[in-house]
C-alpha positions as CSV (number, residue, x, y, z in Angstrom):
1,M,0.2,0.0,-0.3
2,F,1.2,3.7,-0.7
3,W,0.0,7.0,-0.2
4,Q,1.5,10.5,-1.4
5,A,0.0,14.0,-0.8
6,G,1.5,17.4,-2.3
7,A,0.8,21.1,-2.2
8,Q,2.1,23.6,-4.7
9,H,1.9,27.6,-3.8
10,I,2.1,30.2,-6.6
11,G,2.8,33.5,-5.0
12,D,1.3,37.0,-6.1
13,S,2.5,37.9,-9.7
14,V,1.6,40.4,-12.3
15,S,0.5,39.0,-15.9
16,A,2.7,41.1,-18.5
17,T,5.3,43.9,-18.6
18,G,6.0,46.6,-21.2
19,N,3.2,48.5,-23.3
20,I,0.3,46.2,-22.6
21,I,-2.2,46.0,-19.8
22,A,-0.8,44.2,-16.9
23,Y,-3.0,42.5,-14.3
24,D,-2.8,41.6,-11.0
25,Q,-2.9,37.9,-10.1
26,P,-3.2,36.8,-6.5
27,G,-1.3,33.6,-5.1
28,Y,-3.0,30.5,-4.3
29,T,-2.3,26.9,-3.0
30,T,-3.5,23.5,-4.5
31,Y,-3.3,20.3,-2.5
32,D,-3.5,17.0,-4.5
33,A,-3.1,13.4,-3.0
34,A,-2.9,9.7,-4.1
35,I,-3.5,6.3,-2.3
36,G,-3.0,2.7,-3.9
37,L,-2.0,-0.7,-3.5
38,A,0.7,-2.5,-5.5
39,K,1.8,-6.3,-6.0
40,D,4.3,-7.6,-8.3
41,K,3.3,-6.3,-12.1
42,W,0.0,-5.1,-10.8
43,N,-1.2,-1.8,-9.2
44,A,-4.5,0.3,-8.5
45,Q,-4.4,4.1,-7.4
46,I,-6.9,6.6,-7.1
47,F,-5.6,10.3,-7.0
48,G,-7.1,14.0,-6.8
49,Q,-5.9,17.4,-7.8
50,N,-6.9,20.4,-6.7
51,L,-8.6,18.8,-3.6
52,T,-9.7,22.2,-2.2
53,S,-11.0,23.5,-5.3
54,V,-9.4,26.4,-5.6
55,N,-10.6,28.9,-8.7
56,S,-7.7,31.0,-9.5
57,S,-6.2,32.8,-12.8
58,T,-2.8,31.3,-13.7
59,G,-2.7,34.0,-16.9
60,T,-5.0,37.3,-17.9
61,S,-4.3,38.8,-21.2
62,A,-6.2,41.6,-23.3
63,G,-3.8,41.0,-26.0
64,Q,-7.1,40.7,-28.5
65,F,-9.1,43.6,-26.9
66,V,-11.0,41.1,-24.9
67,Q,-10.0,40.0,-21.5
68,T,-9.1,36.6,-21.3
69,E,-8.1,34.3,-18.3
70,T,-6.5,30.7,-18.1
71,V,-7.9,29.5,-14.8
72,T,-6.6,26.3,-12.6
73,R,-8.3,22.9,-13.3
74,R,-11.2,22.4,-10.7
75,G,-10.7,19.7,-8.3
76,W,-13.4,17.2,-6.9
77,P,-16.0,17.9,-5.9
78,G,-15.6,20.7,-8.3
């Protein structure tokens, strides 16, 4: 039997530099976990990503005159 847990923290950032609109992107933390069984050549595992369902922007832009955002992947029960 095995298990694993992880956390990732991204600090505050700015989406761009230079002569285009820069957006403040607040920091966030996500948590992941996995548990499983292994024997010989067989294993079974269940895992979850972004277990606290943090919804945050990882990239914001208005390069095409429309504000767009790339967001974190929603976790369970998202």
